[in-house]
C-alpha positions as CSV (number, residue, x, y, z in Angstrom):
1,M,71.2,141.2,181.1
2,A,74.7,142.0,179.8
3,I,75.9,140.4,176.6
4,K,79.4,138.9,176.8
5,I,81.6,139.6,173.8
6,R,85.0,138.1,173.3
7,K,87.5,138.6,170.6
8,G,87.6,135.7,168.1
9,S,90.6,133.9,166.9
10,P,92.0,134.3,163.3
11,N,90.1,131.1,162.4
12,A,86.3,131.5,162.7
13,F,85.9,127.7,162.2
14,H,87.9,127.0,165.4
15,D,85.7,129.5,167.2
16,L,82.6,127.6,166.0
17,G,83.9,124.5,167.8
18,F,85.7,122.5,165.0
19,S,88.8,120.6,166.0
20,S,92.1,122.4,165.2
21,V,92.8,120.2,162.2
22,E,89.3,120.5,160.8
23,A,89.2,124.2,161.4
24,E,92.5,124.7,159.5
25,H,91.2,122.5,156.7
26,L,88.0,124.6,156.4
27,R,89.9,127.9,156.6
28,V,92.3,126.9,153.8
29,R,89.4,125.7,151.7
30,A,87.4,128.9,152.2
31,E,90.5,131.0,151.2
32,L,90.9,129.0,148.1
33,M,87.3,129.4,147.1
34,L,87.5,133.2,147.6
35,A,90.6,133.2,145.4
36,F,88.7,131.3,142.7
37,E,85.8,133.7,143.0
38,R,88.0,136.7,142.6
39,L,89.8,135.1,139.6
40,I,86.6,134.2,137.9
41,A,85.3,137.8,138.4
42,R,88.5,139.4,137.3
43,R,88.6,137.3,134.1
44,R,84.8,137.9,133.6
45,L,84.3,134.2,133.0
46,T,80.9,132.6,132.6
47,Q,79.9,129.7,134.8
48,S,80.3,127.3,131.9
49,R,83.8,128.6,131.0
50,A,85.0,128.6,134.6
51,A,83.8,125.0,135.1
52,K,85.7,123.9,132.0
53,L,88.9,125.6,133.1
54,L,88.6,124.1,136.6
55,G,87.7,120.7,135.4
56,V,84.4,120.4,137.2
57,I,80.8,120.3,136.1
58,Q,79.0,123.6,135.7
59,P,76.8,123.4,138.8
60,R,79.9,123.2,141.0
61,V,80.8,126.7,140.0
62,C,78.8,129.7,141.4
63,V,79.3,132.9,139.5
64,T,77.8,135.9,141.2
65,S,77.1,139.1,139.3
66,R,78.4,142.3,140.8
């Protein structure tokens, strides 16, 4: 049995079946979250400090060690 492979679009959420509007919303949100993650890592912020700077409660911020 052959596996069909097709090239995806620039928006993986659209490929997963989300409407164009929802897919774009999710793509922008994902890019924003990646930007925050990079900024937090670059500044070596703790989860607590990042939450204070972003104006959210601590559990809303996930800081991964690298």
